[in-house]
N, C-alpha and C positions, 0 to 999 in steps of 0.2 A: 745726122738726118733721123736717124732711128728714135733718137730720143725725143726729136722734135714732134716726130708722127705719130708717139704714145702719147704723148701732152695733148693734141690735137683729135686722138680718138677719145680721150679722158672728157675733154671739155664737148667734143659731140655728145657722147651718149650722156654726159649729163643733161643736157639741153635737153635732148629726146627724152630723158626720165622726166625731167620737169614738165616740159611740156605735155606729155602723155598724162601725169597725174593730173595738170591742172586743169584738162580737161574731162578727165573723169571725174573730178570734185564739182566743176562747176555745170557740167552738163547731165550727167549721170547720179551725179550724188554719192561716188564710189571711191573711199578711204583708204582701202585695205592694201592697194599697191604700191603707197609709201612702204610697206614692210617687204620689198623686193628687195632691198640691198641688204636689210638683215639675214632674210631668207638665204641669199647667194654666199654671205658670208659663212652660214652655218653650213652650208651644204660643200662650203669648200673644205672646213674642219672635218666633216663626215668624211671626205676621200682622203685627207693627207693625214689626220689627228684625233683619232677617232678619242682619246682620251680626255682631251680639251671637252669633247662633248658630254662628255658624262660627268667633268666636272661642273659643267655649265649647268648641266640638269641636277647635277647636286646641290648647286648652289639656288636655283629656283625653286627646288622641291618644298622648302616650307613656306615659300612665297607663293605657291600656284593655288589656283582657286577651282573648287571642284564645279562644273556645270551639270546640274541634275535634270531629271525629269526628260532624259533622252527617250524616245521608244524602249518598252519593255522595262520603265523605272531605271536603266540604264545611265550612266554618266562616263564625265570625261574629266580628268584633271590637265588644266592647262597651266603653263605651256609643257609642262613634262612630258606627259604620257604621249602625246605625238612624237617628240624626238626619242623618246624610249621605244616607240613603235618602227622611227627610222631606223634605230642603232639594231633591232632585231632583225629586219629586213638585210641591211647591208650585213647581217653577221652570218645568215642562213646564206644569202648569195655568195659571198666569201665562202662558206663552206663547202657550197656546192661545186664551185670552180677548183678550188684546191683545198682539200678536206688535212693534209697533211700540214698545214701552217698553221694549225691550231698546235699548244703545246700539248702532247700528250700526258705530262705530267698532272696537269691540271684536269682534263678530260676523263683520267684514270686514277683521280683520287676517289678514296671511298666516299667521301662526302657527295661529289660526283654525281657517283652510282646511286644514291639515295636518292638525288632529285631526279635523276634519269626515273628510277621507277617510281616516284610521285609523279612524275608528266605525264608518263605513260599510263599510269593507273587512273589519273585525270582524265586522260582522254576516251580510257576503256568506259569510264561511266559517265561522260559526255554522251557516248551514243546512248546509253540506255536511260539517259537523263528523263525528267518528269517535265522540262523545259527545256529543250534543247537548245534554243537561243542564247537564253541567259548563262547557260552553263559552256557553250563556244565561247561567249565574251569573257566568261571569268577566266577558259583556259588560257585565251589570247592573252588576257592583261597580267597572269601569273608567268606567261612566256617574255612580254615584255618588261617585266620586272628580274625575272631570274636571268634572262641572256645578258642584258647590260650591265647587272650589278652584282653578277656572279661569273659567270663565264669570261665576259671580256674585263670587266674590273680585275681581276684575277692577275690577267696577265700587266696589268697599268700598274699594279701592286708589286709587282718585280723591283720596282724602284720604291724604296722608302720614303721617298720625300713626297710621292703621290699619296702615299696613308696618311700622312700629314695633312696635306691640302685640301685630301675628301673629309677628315675630321672637321676641320675648320671652316672650310667652304660652308657644311652643313648649319654649324655654329653660328658663323657670322650673321648669315639669314635669319637662324634662328632670332636672334638675338633682338633684331627691327620686330619680330612677330612678338615676341616677350612684351617689349616696350609699349607696342599696341594694345596688346592684352589687357596690360596693366593699366595704360591711362583713362582706358574705356573702363576697366572695371573699376578705378578711383573714384567716375563718375556715379556709381552705384553704391559708393561705401563702403567697397570690398564684403558684401553681403556675398553668403552661399549661393543662391539662388541662381544670380547673374554670373557666378564665376563659373555656371555649368555653360555659357554661351558666348561670354567675350571675347573667346579667341576667335570665333567664325568672321570672316569668311574663310581663315587660312587652314583651321583645321576644324571637325564637326564638331564637338564638343571638349569636355575639360580631359575625357578618357583619353583620347586619342593624344590631345596635348600634353598630358600627362607622362603618358608613355614614351613618347618622344623625349621630354626632357629628363625621364630617367634614363633613358637608354645614352645618353651623352654624360649623366651624373659622372659616372667612372673615368670617362676619356676627359673630362676635364680634371678631375683630381689627378690622373695620370700626369696631365701637363705639369702641373705645380711641381712634380718631383720629378720629371723627365731627366734622365742623364744627359749631361753635358748643355741643357738648356741657360739662356743667358738670364741674368737677374731682371730684366725687363719683359721676358717670356712668362717667367713665374710668376710677376704684380699682375701681368694682366689675366694670364689664367686665372688666379685667385680671385679678383675683380669680376670675371666671368661666373666664377663658381658661386659668388655671392647671391650675382642676377640668377642664376637658376635654383639655388636654393629658396629664395624668394618666391619666384614662378614657381616651383613646385608645391610651395607652404597653400600659396594662393590658388592653384588650380583645385584646390580641396579635393583633390584624386587618391583615395584611401588605395588605391591598388597602383599608383606609383609609390606612395610612401611603401607600402608592403614590400615590393619590387626593389625598390634601394637595400631595403633591410634585408631581402634575399642573396643581393649581390653582396653585402657586409660579410653575412655569413658563409657565402662559398670562399670568398676572399680570406676570411680565418682559417677555411678548412684548408686550403692551399699550403697557405703559411705554416700551419701547422704539421703538415706533411702526413694527414691522417688517411692510410690505404682507402683504396676503393671497395675494398670488402666489408671494412667497418662502416663506411659510409653506406653500401647497400644493404646491411644488415640491420642497420638502425632505422633506414628507411622502412624497410619492409616489416621489421616489428614494428613501427610507428602506426604504418598501414593497419596491420594486424589488429592492432590497439582499438584504434578507429570504429573498426567494421565490427569488433566486438562488443564495444560500448557504446554505439551510434547513437542509440536511443539515449542512454543517459547524457551524453555531448548534446544532444539535440533539446534532450529538458532543460538543460544548462541554458543554452544560446536564447533558447525562448524566454526567458526569464528576465534575459538584457532586454528594456525598453529604451535605452540612449537612443535619440536621434541624432541625424546627424545635421552640423550646426559650425557657426563662426567659431565656437569654442576648440580648441586646437585637441584639448584632452577629450572633450563629447566625442570629436567627431571620430577621433582613434578609436572610443569605446563604441561608437555605433556599427564598425566594422562585424562585431560579431551579433547584431541584434540583425535575428532573424522571425521576429517578432511582429514588427510594425515599420521597420525601414523600409520601404519602398523602393528603393535603388536593388538593396538585397534580395528583397523576394521575388521582385523582378527578374533579376537571375537565375532564379532556383526555378522560376516559372518557364525560362529560356531553355533552361538546362533539362527539367524533367521533359519540355516539349521535344528536346531532342534525342533522349532516350527512348521516348516513346514512336519517334521517327525510327530510329534505327530497330526497335523490333518490328515494324510493318515491313522494312528492307534493310536487312543486317548485312548483304553479301555488296549490291553495288550502290547502295543510298538511293537517294531523291536525285542525284545530279548536283555538280558544283555547283556552288552561288544560288541553291534554289531555296536554301532554310527560309530565309522573309520570308517567300511568296506561299510555302507550303506549312508552315507550323501551326498556322490560325487554329484549324481543326483540332489540334491533339493540345492545346491548353485545358484545364480543367479549373472549371467557375471556381472552386476554394482556393484556388493557386494564382489567380488572376489579380493584379493591383492597379493602383488607380494610375499607372502610367502604362497597361496594357493594352495592347492593340491587334484589330483582327484584319488590320488594310495592308502590312506588311511592309509599313512605312519607317518603322523606328529600330532599324538594325536586324542583329543576325542572333546566335547563338549563344554570343559574349563567354564563349570561350575557343581557345587555338586548338583544342584534342575533341571536345563535342560537338564541334560543328562538322568538321569531317568524319565524324561517327556518322551521322545524319544523312551528309550529302554524299558521302564517297563508301560508306558500309564501314566495314570493322580494319579491313587490309588499311582504308585510309587513313585512320586512326593511328594504327600501328606505325605507320611510313612516318608519320610527324614527331613519335616517341623516336624513332630511331633515328631520325635527322638529330635530333635534339641529342641523342647518346653522341653519335660521333663527333658532334660540335663541341661538346663540353670535354670529350677525350679527347681530339685534336689539338682545342684550345691550351688543356693542362699538358700536354706532350711537349708539345711547342715550349711553354713557361716551364718545363721542368728539364728540359733536355738543353738547351741554349745557353750558351756562355756569354752570348751577347747582351750585356744590359737593355740595350734600344728593343732588341727583338723582346724580349721578355716584357719591357712593359708596354709595348704594341698588342703582343698576345694578351697580357693581363687586361688592358683596357677593353680591346673589343669582346674578349671572354665576357667579362662583367657586366659590359652594356648589353649581350644577348643575354647573360644570366635574368636580367630585368625583364625581358621581354619574354622570356621563357615563364619567367614567374607571374608577370600579366597576363601571358595566355590563359591561366586557369581561371580570370574573372573577365578580359574581352578579348575580342580578336580584330586586328587591323592589317591584316597581310593581303587584303584586298585594295590597298589604298598606298598612294606612293610615300605618302607623309611617313608611314613605318617600314615599310617595304624596301626603300632604298637604303635607310641603315643596316637592316635586317641583312638582306642579301649581301651588302658592302661589309658589314662585319664579319659576315661569314667567309667570304672573299679574301679578305684578310687574313684570317688564319689560315686558308689554304695555301696563301701565296709565301706567307710566313713559314709554312711548314716545308713547300717544295723548295722556293729560294735562298731560304736564310738558315736553313739548317745543315752544317756542314755534314760530309757521308759519316765521319765520328758519331755527331750528336743522333744521327738517324738511326744507329746502330742499337745504341741503349734502348732499352726498354722501362718502361714505367711500371709500377705494381698500381 
């Protein structure tokens, strides 16, 4: 009898749902009510299995479309950002009801403390912001990126299978975007100019697209050599790698090419087991030499007249062209503007997310290019390090550097300490993916978008989860130099 009653209820609710839908469509021209079942399914998983919601968001991140020109020039990425906001609200509610439920080992990890400091300083600089509404939205968006894909995801990554799911769900959806991009690009004979926008509407331009490709490049290589992987997995990973290599080349993103090279260099340094002090000393010497002979360096670079083009060699050579390459010159223009903004407000900055709205008066006529704009509609400071310097003052930039330092240290620590080959691979894959973004961050900044924030915070969460959950007590006691 109970089974028959349930069947009757199912049919009754179905009939009611269809009747209401037909009424709304025919009489009110309303179609959104058809989404109600999907909304109820998502709500169900929010309440019983939040990890599946995160994996769902991960899959749809490459496919999400950004809706722009909302009030104050703000926008939202659909369907991902509303879903992240839902995770944020649920996380805060659970924390308020019973904060002891959250794993203190994740909450007290050194990287977590750096993130707390970052969010706190962002909140303080929001109060002093030139445009509080913009800064509040920026802070909220940072929260709905960090909370789901760092604090919640770190718990999910206690199970290593979820780490691999997280990698592959983004990659699988991304392959669809790659095929779409290449098919559109083919209509324009793969020329460089069209290569800047053919990935739209999924990625804003070729730089964000290239940054995402570069981040997952080490991950795919890792799966080819993954310990215990089946032959068909290695074959599929090899095919995917060829697809990504093709996409990286056709992206014409020089920053992506450089970032992959930076990851390779770090990989070699780790394999050679070169100590931190020598790496630090070498970096210090190189920086000192640059500032000592910077005039001679710039004189040499200004003699480079090679323009970006379809020719691979010329495109690589154009990276050092600061005399006529509009893209390079525009970056310098944005960096100089950021430094001038910092000089005016060195302590609190102009407010999170405000750079594009306030930098116009700080441009110099001699530094402007054919792609310069005074309207605040063509991006930000083109740097993950100078952007916070202008928007959040000196401390904001130092916090970013602190985060980079702790992430690299944690990744190398896990890799060196663990005797588990699988953990070694996962830590190296995530660390090198992050290295590509840290290198990319000198030339662009995308952490205000879901496309790069999801893998960025997710990869950091993987490293923290490996450190907390997958190192034995004996391994944690060993020190690294």
